[in-house]
C-alpha positions, -999 to 999 in steps of 0.1 A, spaced: -126 116 -73 -141 121 -38 -115 112 -11 -118 106 26 -86 114 46 -82 101 82 -69 135 95 -60 122 129 -40 92 116 -2 93 118 26 101 142 24 138 134 -13 141 129 -32 162 122 -7 186 107 8 162 82 -27 155 69 -35 191 66 -3 198 47 -9 167 26 -45 178 19 -32 212 8 -8 196 -17 -36 173 -30 -60 202 -36 -33 220 -54 -20 192 -76 -47 165 -82 -68 176 -111 -94 148 -106 -100 156 -69 -136 169 -67 -140 166 -30 -117 160 0 -132 150 33 -111 156 64 -122 133 92 -114 142 128 -120 167 156 -139 195 138 -126 223 159 -90 213 155 -93 206 117 -111 240 110 -84 259 128 -56 241 111 -72 243 77 -77 280 80 -40 284 91 -30 264 60 -51 286 38 -74 259 26 -104 265 49 -122 284 22 -117 258 -6 -151 246 -18 -138 211 -23 -128 207 13 -153 192 38 -148 184 75 -165 155 91 -165 155 129 -151 123 146 -142 128 182 -123 96 188 -88 87 177 -73 52 173 -38 52 188 -9 34 172 -5 9 200 -42 -2 202 -55 -35 190 -69 -29 155 -100 -51 157 -108 -39 193 -104 -3 183 -128 -7 154 -154 -24 176 -151 0 205 -144 34 189 -171 37 163 -167 74 162 -129 74 155 -116 93 125 -106 61 109 -139 43 113 -158 74 101 -135 79 71 -142 43 60 -179 48 66 -178 76 40 -166 51 14 -191 24 26 -220 49 23 -210 60 -12 -200 96 -2 -164 90 -11 -146 68 -36 -115 61 -16 -100 64 20 -65 72 30 -50 68 65 -16 69 81 -30 56 113 -29 22 130 -24 -4 102 -43 -31 120 -72 -9 126 -71 4 90 -72 -32 77 -100 -42 102 -122 -13 95 -118 -16 57 -124 -53 57 -153 -53 81 -171 -23 67 -164 -25 30 -164 -64 28 -144 -83 2 -147 -82 -36 -164 -111 -52 -141 -141 -54 -115 -127 -30 -107 -149 1 -85 -126 20 -75 -90 16 -37 -82 14 -15 -52 15 6 -46 -16 38 -27 -10 59 -13 -39 96 -16 -33 123 0 -56 141 -23 -79 164 -20 -109 135 -17 -133 111 4 -113 92 -13 -86 85 -48 -74 52 -53 -56 53 -75 -25 21 -90 -11 10 -96 16 30 -72 39 8 -73 70 -29 -78 65 -30 -116 68 -1 -132 88 -17 -167 88 -22 -171 50 -32 -202 32 -16 -212 -2 -48 -203 -20 -47 -168 -5 -13 -163 -23 -31 -170 -56 -55 -142 -49 -25 -119 -39 -9 -128 -73 -40 -118 -93 -46 -86 -73 -9 -75 -74 -6 -83 -111 -36 -61 -119 -19 -33 -100 14 -39 -117 -4 -38 -151 -25 -8 -145 -5 14 -121 30 5 -132 24 -2 -169 36 -38 -169 13 -55 -195 24 -91 -186 38 -89 -150 64 -114 -138 51 -131 -107 70 -154 -83 66 -170 -49 92 -160 -24 113 -190 -12 148 -199 -1 157 -212 -36 145 -209 -71 142 -247 -76 107 -261 -75 115 -284 -46 127 -255 -23 106 -238 2 83 -245 31 52 -267 27 32 -235 25 53 -220 -3 55 -252 -22 17 -256 -21 12 -221 -34 37 -228 -61 18 -259 -70 -15 -241 -73 -1 -214 -95 16 -239 -117 -16 -258 -123 -34 -226 -133 -5 -216 -155 -6 -249 -174 -43 -242 -180 -34 -207 -193 -57 -191 -168 -33 -167 -152 -33 -130 -163 4 -128 -157 36 -147 -162 43 -172 -134 81 -176 -131 82 -200 -102 102 -193 -70 122 -162 -63 149 -154 -37 153 -123 -17 179 -107 -40 156 -112 -71 133 -85 -56 159 -58 -64 181 -73 -91 158 -89 -116 128 -80 -137 104 -95 -112 72 -74 -108 53 -92 -81 67 -113 -51 42 -134 -31 44 -143 6 23 -144 38 16 -112 59 40 -122 86 71 -127 64 61 -98 42 59 -73 71 93 -84 84 107 -80 49 92 -46 44 104 -32 78 139 -47 73 142 -30 39 131 3 52 156 1 82 184 -9 57 177 21 35 179 44 66 210 28 79 227 31 45 219 68 44 233 72 79 265 54 70 269 74 38 264 108 55 288 99 83 315 87 58 312 119 37 315 142 67 348 127 77 366 139 46 366 174 30 374 158 -4 344 135 0 322 164 9 333 182 -23 325 151 -43 291 147 -26 283 183 -35 291 176 -71 269 145 -70 241 161 -50 215 155 -77 224 119 -80 221 115 -42 188 133 -42 174 110 -69 186 79 -50 171 92 -17 137 97 -35 137 62 -49 145 47 -16 121 68 4 86 53 13 73 89 9 76 86 -29 51 58 -29 30 74 -2 7 45 7 0 9 0 -34 -4 -12 -53 -29 8 -62 -50 -21 -94 -72 -21 -117 -50 -3 -149 -36 -21 -135 -1 -23 -102 16 -24 -83 18 9 -48 32 9 -27 26 41 2 52 45 32 48 69 27 61 104 58 85 99 43 98 67 49 134 59 28 158 36 45 145 5 36 108 14 -1 118 20 -2 135 -14 13 104 -31 -11 82 -12 -39 102 -26 -23 98 -61 -23 60 -55 -60 61 -47 -66 81 -79 -47 56 -100 -67 26 -85 -99 44 -93 -90 57 -127 -79 22 -139 -109 4 -123 -83 -21 -108 -110 -37 -86 -132 -46 -116 -102 -62 -133 -95 -83 -102 -132 -96 -101 -130 -105 -138 -97 -124 -134 -107 -143 -103 -140 -154 -119 -119 -174 -144 -95 -188 -119 -116 -197 -88 -135 -226 -103 -104 -245 -111 -87 -233 -78 -116 -248 -58 -113 -281 -76 -78 -285 -62 -89 -284 -26 
């Protein structure tokens, strides 16, 4: 695997990317080359300080511009052609790298990957797939920010792409897929969600879906059931994702504050420290690392802006899994069977 890393992306860049690169070089057996993209002088100094400057697998690609977190994604891609993010995606476009990882501006990462890499054959819109912890492992929510104005047919594509990810990355041979709604009954939901449900139901009746369509799901089903994939538009999905992340942080804060108020509670917490550590790891976005932008003709992993070195490592692991299991090829094959029938319904 040859990987491009946007070394200037993220709240604490470039150091978190340098530290993440070091972990990736140490722990990823399939990593043949790692391209750090950003200010060459800064990256060489930081790489040498981290002890990885002499690694033959490490390459530095100079990119003098940086996309800030508050810039318009599309505008930044058009105006900053020499940004670390654009140059990192260019390495995948040109065939020098197999995948790109960035913890930078999400809108810019989506725009750069979509514009430069284009879409896979049969894909109408790219979508971000975000794994969230649930009782059985992870539930994949799509879309969580790439396409806020989705059409019902776009959710069919998200269903296929997320199901292939659930099957290949999370070992769910026949994933359970549902449309997010305000009730499980078929009659519940907005016109948008009901139309998406209708399209999936038609495809299910013709046995064309590479997953088990279970109808509608509610918010609690994401965490309490055996659901593998939840479908929604990027506007709703992004709000859901950030709400869940904030709830996890608030819960951790409340728990720590409560424990500190009682010496007995502190003793109990010490005895249960391994349990708390496991729970924290499950709830942390760093354990996932990054979310794939599914549907583009390449592998693009978008990490959280507040990512740390562990998150960057796991984002690289996600890229490795996507490549190793040829997830994009599986998506194209599945959509080739579905799209003719889907187009008839329009």
